[in-house]
LOTOR-320154 format. One record per residue (C-alpha): residue number from 1; z, y negated, x. Coordinates in Angstrom, 3 decimals, padded with zeros to 6 digits. Layout:
REM residues N
@ropa: NUM&zz: Z&yy: Y&xx: X
...
***
This chain:
REM residues 172
@ropa: 1&zz: -041.567&yy: -157.743&xx: 223.120
@ropa: 2&zz: -041.712&yy: -158.390&xx: 219.467
@ropa: 3&zz: -043.234&yy: -155.608&xx: 218.070
@ropa: 4&zz: -040.139&yy: -153.377&xx: 217.876
@ropa: 5&zz: -037.592&yy: -152.181&xx: 214.983
@ropa: 6&zz: -034.001&yy: -151.387&xx: 215.509
@ropa: 7&zz: -031.965&yy: -149.286&xx: 212.919
@ropa: 8&zz: -028.113&yy: -148.570&xx: 213.019
@ropa: 9&zz: -027.405&yy: -145.696&xx: 211.046
@ropa: 10&zz: -024.525&yy: -143.228&xx: 210.659
@ropa: 11&zz: -024.893&yy: -139.574&xx: 210.985
@ropa: 12&zz: -024.852&yy: -139.083&xx: 207.210
@ropa: 13&zz: -027.540&yy: -141.439&xx: 206.934
@ropa: 14&zz: -030.196&yy: -139.968&xx: 208.761
@ropa: 15&zz: -032.904&yy: -138.030&xx: 207.366
@ropa: 16&zz: -033.697&yy: -134.546&xx: 208.771
@ropa: 17&zz: -037.073&yy: -136.019&xx: 210.001
@ropa: 18&zz: -034.816&yy: -138.832&xx: 212.143
@ropa: 19&zz: -032.698&yy: -136.059&xx: 213.332
@ropa: 20&zz: -035.450&yy: -134.159&xx: 214.598
@ropa: 21&zz: -037.317&yy: -136.887&xx: 216.128
@ropa: 22&zz: -034.261&yy: -138.151&xx: 217.988
@ropa: 23&zz: -034.051&yy: -134.496&xx: 219.617
@ropa: 24&zz: -037.695&yy: -134.135&xx: 220.320
@ropa: 25&zz: -036.835&yy: -137.623&xx: 222.315
@ropa: 26&zz: -033.763&yy: -136.278&xx: 223.890
@ropa: 27&zz: -035.631&yy: -133.349&xx: 224.931
@ropa: 28&zz: -038.246&yy: -135.385&xx: 227.075
@ropa: 29&zz: -035.135&yy: -136.055&xx: 229.571
@ropa: 30&zz: -032.625&yy: -133.122&xx: 228.698
@ropa: 31&zz: -035.183&yy: -130.136&xx: 228.787
@ropa: 32&zz: -033.227&yy: -127.426&xx: 226.814
@ropa: 33&zz: -035.615&yy: -127.073&xx: 223.981
@ropa: 34&zz: -035.947&yy: -128.592&xx: 220.555
@ropa: 35&zz: -033.630&yy: -125.770&xx: 218.867
@ropa: 36&zz: -031.092&yy: -126.393&xx: 221.561
@ropa: 37&zz: -030.862&yy: -130.244&xx: 221.127
@ropa: 38&zz: -030.764&yy: -129.667&xx: 217.434
@ropa: 39&zz: -027.918&yy: -127.146&xx: 217.500
@ropa: 40&zz: -026.142&yy: -129.583&xx: 219.712
@ropa: 41&zz: -026.802&yy: -132.517&xx: 217.299
@ropa: 42&zz: -025.160&yy: -130.617&xx: 214.511
@ropa: 43&zz: -022.348&yy: -129.436&xx: 216.551
@ropa: 44&zz: -021.222&yy: -132.507&xx: 218.149
@ropa: 45&zz: -022.239&yy: -135.523&xx: 216.048
@ropa: 46&zz: -019.971&yy: -136.545&xx: 213.330
@ropa: 47&zz: -020.806&yy: -138.385&xx: 210.137
@ropa: 48&zz: -019.733&yy: -141.565&xx: 210.999
@ropa: 49&zz: -021.101&yy: -141.610&xx: 214.438
@ropa: 50&zz: -023.611&yy: -144.444&xx: 214.944
@ropa: 51&zz: -027.032&yy: -144.099&xx: 215.864
@ropa: 52&zz: -029.287&yy: -146.919&xx: 217.311
@ropa: 53&zz: -033.149&yy: -146.072&xx: 216.848
@ropa: 54&zz: -035.701&yy: -148.123&xx: 218.340
@ropa: 55&zz: -039.082&yy: -147.869&xx: 217.212
@ropa: 56&zz: -042.709&yy: -149.351&xx: 217.863
@ropa: 57&zz: -044.799&yy: -148.843&xx: 214.950
@ropa: 58&zz: -043.463&yy: -145.503&xx: 213.763
@ropa: 59&zz: -042.759&yy: -144.013&xx: 217.150
@ropa: 60&zz: -039.137&yy: -143.545&xx: 218.226
@ropa: 61&zz: -039.107&yy: -144.823&xx: 221.872
@ropa: 62&zz: -035.686&yy: -145.755&xx: 222.215
@ropa: 63&zz: -032.142&yy: -144.005&xx: 221.010
@ropa: 64&zz: -028.501&yy: -144.505&xx: 221.943
@ropa: 65&zz: -025.262&yy: -142.630&xx: 220.448
@ropa: 66&zz: -022.063&yy: -144.613&xx: 219.676
@ropa: 67&zz: -019.751&yy: -141.498&xx: 218.885
@ropa: 68&zz: -016.323&yy: -142.614&xx: 217.165
@ropa: 69&zz: -013.627&yy: -141.012&xx: 218.865
@ropa: 70&zz: -009.906&yy: -141.000&xx: 219.735
@ropa: 71&zz: -007.908&yy: -141.547&xx: 222.759
@ropa: 72&zz: -004.281&yy: -142.178&xx: 223.449
@ropa: 73&zz: -002.817&yy: -145.101&xx: 225.017
@ropa: 74&zz: 000.334&yy: -143.330&xx: 226.433
@ropa: 75&zz: 001.300&yy: -141.704&xx: 223.248
@ropa: 76&zz: -000.425&yy: -143.929&xx: 220.686
@ropa: 77&zz: -003.379&yy: -142.604&xx: 219.014
@ropa: 78&zz: -006.478&yy: -145.320&xx: 218.719
@ropa: 79&zz: -009.945&yy: -144.946&xx: 217.951
@ropa: 80&zz: -012.761&yy: -145.971&xx: 220.317
@ropa: 81&zz: -016.670&yy: -145.569&xx: 220.723
@ropa: 82&zz: -017.734&yy: -142.873&xx: 223.033
@ropa: 83&zz: -020.949&yy: -144.195&xx: 224.632
@ropa: 84&zz: -023.042&yy: -140.777&xx: 224.468
@ropa: 85&zz: -027.094&yy: -141.069&xx: 225.174
@ropa: 86&zz: -029.154&yy: -143.885&xx: 226.239
@ropa: 87&zz: -032.897&yy: -143.002&xx: 226.244
@ropa: 88&zz: -036.033&yy: -144.605&xx: 226.302
@ropa: 89&zz: -039.408&yy: -142.760&xx: 226.385
@ropa: 90&zz: -041.092&yy: -142.508&xx: 229.559
@ropa: 91&zz: -043.986&yy: -144.426&xx: 228.963
@ropa: 92&zz: -042.008&yy: -147.435&xx: 227.545
@ropa: 93&zz: -039.865&yy: -147.729&xx: 230.287
@ropa: 94&zz: -039.951&yy: -150.710&xx: 232.649
@ropa: 95&zz: -040.349&yy: -153.260&xx: 229.339
@ropa: 96&zz: -036.994&yy: -154.228&xx: 229.006
@ropa: 97&zz: -036.496&yy: -151.861&xx: 225.902
@ropa: 98&zz: -032.907&yy: -150.760&xx: 227.135
@ropa: 99&zz: -031.560&yy: -153.973&xx: 227.618
@ropa: 100&zz: -032.639&yy: -154.762&xx: 223.978
@ropa: 101&zz: -030.647&yy: -151.588&xx: 222.865
@ropa: 102&zz: -027.650&yy: -152.035&xx: 225.181
@ropa: 103&zz: -027.249&yy: -155.653&xx: 223.932
@ropa: 104&zz: -027.491&yy: -154.114&xx: 220.174
@ropa: 105&zz: -024.707&yy: -151.702&xx: 220.908
@ropa: 106&zz: -022.614&yy: -154.274&xx: 222.804
@ropa: 107&zz: -022.676&yy: -156.384&xx: 219.268
@ropa: 108&zz: -021.717&yy: -153.192&xx: 217.233
@ropa: 109&zz: -018.583&yy: -152.595&xx: 219.947
@ropa: 110&zz: -017.576&yy: -156.192&xx: 219.877
@ropa: 111&zz: -017.711&yy: -156.501&xx: 216.226
@ropa: 112&zz: -015.896&yy: -153.249&xx: 215.939
@ropa: 113&zz: -012.971&yy: -154.698&xx: 217.864
@ropa: 114&zz: -012.667&yy: -151.353&xx: 220.015
@ropa: 115&zz: -013.276&yy: -150.255&xx: 223.353
@ropa: 116&zz: -016.002&yy: -148.263&xx: 224.280
@ropa: 117&zz: -016.137&yy: -145.486&xx: 226.886
@ropa: 118&zz: -018.845&yy: -143.771&xx: 228.770
@ropa: 119&zz: -019.117&yy: -141.265&xx: 231.769
@ropa: 120&zz: -022.008&yy: -141.776&xx: 233.940
@ropa: 121&zz: -023.480&yy: -140.697&xx: 237.501
@ropa: 122&zz: -023.060&yy: -143.006&xx: 240.485
@ropa: 123&zz: -026.638&yy: -143.956&xx: 240.474
@ropa: 124&zz: -026.128&yy: -145.442&xx: 236.877
@ropa: 125&zz: -022.936&yy: -147.284&xx: 237.468
@ropa: 126&zz: -024.717&yy: -150.607&xx: 238.673
@ropa: 127&zz: -026.976&yy: -150.422&xx: 235.721
@ropa: 128&zz: -024.100&yy: -150.162&xx: 233.042
@ropa: 129&zz: -022.113&yy: -153.109&xx: 234.959
@ropa: 130&zz: -024.849&yy: -155.557&xx: 234.314
@ropa: 131&zz: -024.095&yy: -155.151&xx: 230.952
@ropa: 132&zz: -020.665&yy: -155.870&xx: 231.240
@ropa: 133&zz: -019.218&yy: -152.611&xx: 231.504
@ropa: 134&zz: -016.514&yy: -151.907&xx: 234.059
@ropa: 135&zz: -015.284&yy: -149.157&xx: 236.216
@ropa: 136&zz: -012.015&yy: -147.403&xx: 235.664
@ropa: 137&zz: -009.776&yy: -145.785&xx: 237.995
@ropa: 138&zz: -009.640&yy: -142.006&xx: 237.781
@ropa: 139&zz: -006.110&yy: -142.354&xx: 238.385
@ropa: 140&zz: -005.666&yy: -144.159&xx: 235.093
@ropa: 141&zz: -007.625&yy: -141.744&xx: 232.556
@ropa: 142&zz: -008.190&yy: -138.414&xx: 231.513
@ropa: 143&zz: -010.660&yy: -136.549&xx: 229.379
@ropa: 144&zz: -008.791&yy: -134.030&xx: 227.362
@ropa: 145&zz: -011.987&yy: -131.910&xx: 226.131
@ropa: 146&zz: -014.457&yy: -132.474&xx: 228.913
@ropa: 147&zz: -014.574&yy: -131.652&xx: 232.403
@ropa: 148&zz: -016.231&yy: -134.293&xx: 234.327
@ropa: 149&zz: -016.575&yy: -135.477&xx: 237.950
@ropa: 150&zz: -018.395&yy: -138.524&xx: 237.716
@ropa: 151&zz: -017.425&yy: -142.189&xx: 236.620
@ropa: 152&zz: -015.754&yy: -143.699&xx: 233.646
@ropa: 153&zz: -016.624&yy: -147.055&xx: 232.652
@ropa: 154&zz: -015.333&yy: -149.101&xx: 229.731
@ropa: 155&zz: -016.762&yy: -152.317&xx: 227.593
@ropa: 156&zz: -014.927&yy: -154.382&xx: 225.337
@ropa: 157&zz: -012.040&yy: -154.749&xx: 227.862
@ropa: 158&zz: -009.881&yy: -157.418&xx: 225.934
@ropa: 159&zz: -008.519&yy: -154.180&xx: 224.102
@ropa: 160&zz: -007.958&yy: -152.325&xx: 227.434
@ropa: 161&zz: -004.792&yy: -152.387&xx: 229.290
@ropa: 162&zz: -005.630&yy: -151.593&xx: 232.653
@ropa: 163&zz: -002.253&yy: -150.895&xx: 233.711
@ropa: 164&zz: -001.525&yy: -147.975&xx: 231.228
@ropa: 165&zz: -002.605&yy: -144.621&xx: 231.112
@ropa: 166&zz: -005.730&yy: -143.146&xx: 228.736
@ropa: 167&zz: -006.719&yy: -139.930&xx: 227.540
@ropa: 168&zz: -009.915&yy: -139.732&xx: 226.009
@ropa: 169&zz: -011.148&yy: -136.984&xx: 223.487
@ropa: 170&zz: -015.315&yy: -136.833&xx: 223.668
@ropa: 171&zz: -015.412&yy: -134.207&xx: 220.851
@ropa: 172&zz: -012.911&yy: -134.883&xx: 217.877
***
């Protein structure tokens, strides 16, 4: 698959049209309506969050969001990427585009020298593990501003100490 382009943009670099395309694509999976998706985007993305947009011709067919957030390693505040949203347009699935996006994001995370954290349902754990993500013991982390009962996974583990307790923030 050589006929694709991936763009990496911070929120403040996105055009209104690109934001609309992102929200339309997200609405194909999370059907809250375009207006709701646009409101979520405005409320929860920050200017330095990183958006990876995968285009085939001029069609947005894949998208990921790395949200620059903070966590506490015991009492020390640090930065990390919250890996939020991975979506491929339905008719483009099964042609390894998610692999392209995941590898693109891995490079961004590694270059940043930060850890990345995500939450996901049981059915997605195996998928993320294929890309080097590791499951976290639920006793070793908390999410301070979000209720969840799913799995926490971490990437770029050389910056992660599994003997310490982590407190993640998803929204600030």
